[in-house]
Each structure stands twice: as C-alpha cells, then as structure tokens.
N, C-alpha and C positions, 0 to 999 in steps of 0.2 A: 502494499498499500504506499503510495505517495503522501509526503507532509509536504503542504504550502503553509505559506504564512500571508497573510493580509497587509500591506503596509500601505499607509495613507501617501498620498504623492506630498511633496513640501520641497523647500528649497532645497539644492544638490548637497550642500555641508551638513544639513540637519537629515536629510532624507539618509545618508550614508552612512550615521551617527545612530539611526535607528536598526539600519538593518548590520551593522558590523559584526554582531555576539549572533547573529542568525544564520549568515555565510558559512557553509560547510557544514550547518544542523540540520536545515531542510532543503527539499527537493527542488524545490522554486519557491518564487516570491509573488504572489498577485499584487497588481495595482490598480486600482479603483479609479473610473474616472471621473472627475471634478463631481466630487460628492458634495450633496444637498444643490448642486446644479451651480458651483460657485466656481470661477476659476483659479485655479492652482497649475502648478508646472504639470504639463502631459506627461501622461502614463506612458504614451511612445517615447518620448523623448528620453524620461527614465531607464525606460525597458533598453534602450540604445544603450544607454549608459553602464548598465548591468550588463549587457551580453561582451562590451569589452573587457569586463571585470571576471567573465567568464561564469556568470550567475545566470540560470535558467530564470526564464521569466514568463508569466503571463499577462501582458497587458488588457485592461478592460477597454472598451469601446463602445461609446456613445453615439450611437448612429445618427439620432435626431439632430447632432450638431454638425452632418457632415452631408453633401450631397454624394451621389452617386461618385463621380469622379475622384472626389476626395476622398470617399472610401476605399476604392480600387486603390489607390495612387500611392497612399500611406500602408495598406496592407502588402502590396506588392514591395514595399522599400523597407515594412519590418520583416518580412518573409528573404531577401537579400542580404540582411543583416544576421540573419540566424534566431529570429522568432519563430517559432515554430508552432504556437498555440495564442489563439486570442480568446477572449471571452466579451460575446456582443452582449449589450444591455441597452436597456430603455433609460435607465438612468432618472436621477430625481429631477422636477419640473428645474428648468433653467432660473437662474436668477436675474438674468437679462437676456437679450435677446429673445429670436424665434425659432423654432425647431423647422427643421428641412421638410418633413414630412415623411422623410427615410423611415421603415420600422426594421427591426430586427429581420421579420421573413424573407424581405428584400433584399437587406443584406447578404443575409446568408446565400440566397439564391443567385446574386451576383458573383457573389467570391468562388462558389462551385462552376457558374455558367463562363467565368474567366479562366478556371482551372487553377487558381492559385492554392501552391502546396502549402497550405495551412490548416491545420486542425482549427475548427470554430467550436465554439461552446456557446452556452446559454444558461440561464438563469431561470431555475423556477421557485414558486412559493412551494410548500409542503402539501398545498392541494390542488395540484396540478390542474388544468383545462384544457378545451380544445386549442388554446394558442400554444401549448406547449408541443400539441400534436403536429399542430401547424409549422412550427419550426424543426422538427424532426424532418417530416414528410422535406421540407425545402434542404435537409441534408444537414443539420448542426450534428457534429461527430461526439461532442460530450455532453455533459449535463450537470449544474452545479445546483443544488440545493440552498433555500434560506439556511439561517442556522437551525441546528437542531439541538434537543435538550434530551430525548429520549430514541432511541435507536429504531424504536417501531413506527416511531415519524415517516421514517423511508418507504414505508410496504407502498401505500398507495402510489409515489412516484416511480417506484422500482420496477413492480407492474405494469406500469403504464409504456414505459420506456426500454423494458426488454432486457437486450443485450447492449445497449447503447450504454457506454462507460458513465459512471456515477461516481460524481464528488460531491460532498457535504461541508458545510460550513460551521466550525464550532466559532460562537464568538463569547470571548471571556469578559464578564463585568456587565451581563444582560442587566442586570438590575439598576444599573446607573443612567441605564439610555432613558431618554424622554417617552411618555406615552404614545405619541405622533409615530415615531420611530420605529416602536415595538408594533405598533399598529399598520403600519405600512409592509413588515415583513411576516403579517400575521401573526403574531405570537400573544396570545391571549392571556397568558399565566408566565410570570417567570418561575420556576422549579429548582429545588436546592439539588446541585448536578455534582456528582463526583466528575468532573471530566476527566483526570487520569483513568478512569475504569470506563468512562464512556468512551475515550480512545481505545483503550485496549480491548474493547468490546467491537469498534470499529475494525479493528486490525483482524480480527479473528473470525469476522462475521463471513467475509468474501462478498458483501453487499456492496462495497464501495472501491472503486479504483482510486481514491485518493481523498484526502480531509485539506481543507484550508483554515487554519486558526487565523482568528482575527484580535485583536485588544486595542482597540482605538485608543484609549487613555494612557495602557503601560504596559509597555513591551515584555518589561519584566515579568510579566504573569504567562507570556509564550515559552519563555526561558525556563519556568519553572515547571511547565506542562511537561516540557521536553526533556526535564531530567538535571537541568544545569543550571 
C-alpha cells in the first residue's frame, strides 16, 4: 500500500520546510490546488520543483480555472517533467474571477482523447453518485475518497468502482475544522479514532491501493502517525 501525504501549497521556503521531514518517509506528496478558492503558489509549479528533487508528486488540478487549451498544455508539460499522475478536482468556489465552464468529465475525456500518458484520478465523497460513474466512464484511472474515520465507510465506493485503484484520505485533526468544511466533506459526526489502528487495518485489508494523510495545521501529527 502506498503512503502519500497532502501538503498545502505555500511559498517555496515554507513549503520545503513543511515537507523536509517527510521526504524519504512517504511514497508521494499530494498538493491541493487553490484551497478555499484563494490564489496560492501553483501546485503545478511546486510539483515541478519536487520532481527536480526526486520526489514523486500528485498535483491536484482545478479544471474550472482553465480552458481546454490550458488544460492540455499544462498536463503535457507536467508529463514532460516526469509527473505521471494528476488528481482532477472541481475545487472550492473561486474567491475571485469566474469559472471557465470546463468540468471534470470533459477534462478527463480530453486528456484521454489526446493520448497524454498520465494517470488521471478523481475525488469522490463516501456516498458516491452518478457523477462518479460518469468520471469512470470518461476514463478515470484511480479514485480518491474524502477522509474516512472507519474502514467500513469505503464499502459503497469500492462496490461501485470495482477494480479501479482506490485511495482514501486520512485527515488528522478533524475536530478542529469548521462545521462548513466538515459539511462540504459530508462528515456528519467526528468520531474518536485510533488512526494508527486504522492505518494498520487499511494496510491489511487489501481494499485500497494507497492512503493520503493530511494534517493542515500540524505536520508533526503525520510524522507521529508514521512512527517518527
């Protein structure tokens, strides 16, 4: 099972400090794109920087911020620099500007039509719907769920996607998040969770291809979970 870590984008110096203790301990870094719809350093630029450092990365890609030409050009550029996976996301509503109208299904279809050699992932809630089915039919290569608190929460998604590789999120510090954020992730209740035990169960279950661990406020929690 792959272990990845989600690290929020930040200016280069601060970003490198955030990931310095994680390099060599995880299989890849996942970088969100404009969290909360606010302008921050581009995950595409940060992904390129990490590739030059020899770090595997999965940049997130907000399709609503780009048109078709920008989408294809940027994905082609990432592949040229050694990025082999991207996570297509709708993203939070933009704090400025207007969406282009490009959506995840169309974006996946374009990438596949152009034959770009990159694996395309999509995000789903733990209550999958027809939208996820459309993304899979468009050619999505892997699926990432919203954060789980119990392994049983993956059953419905796994049943829908079949043999498509499944990744899930573990978000440390759920109880510190605003109710609006929890609602957006469709988390009704924050449970008492032994995340070390949950991680062990995921490793032995064979349900998931990998886990992406996030701790927006304290990276030290991730290190503790990983045994350091």
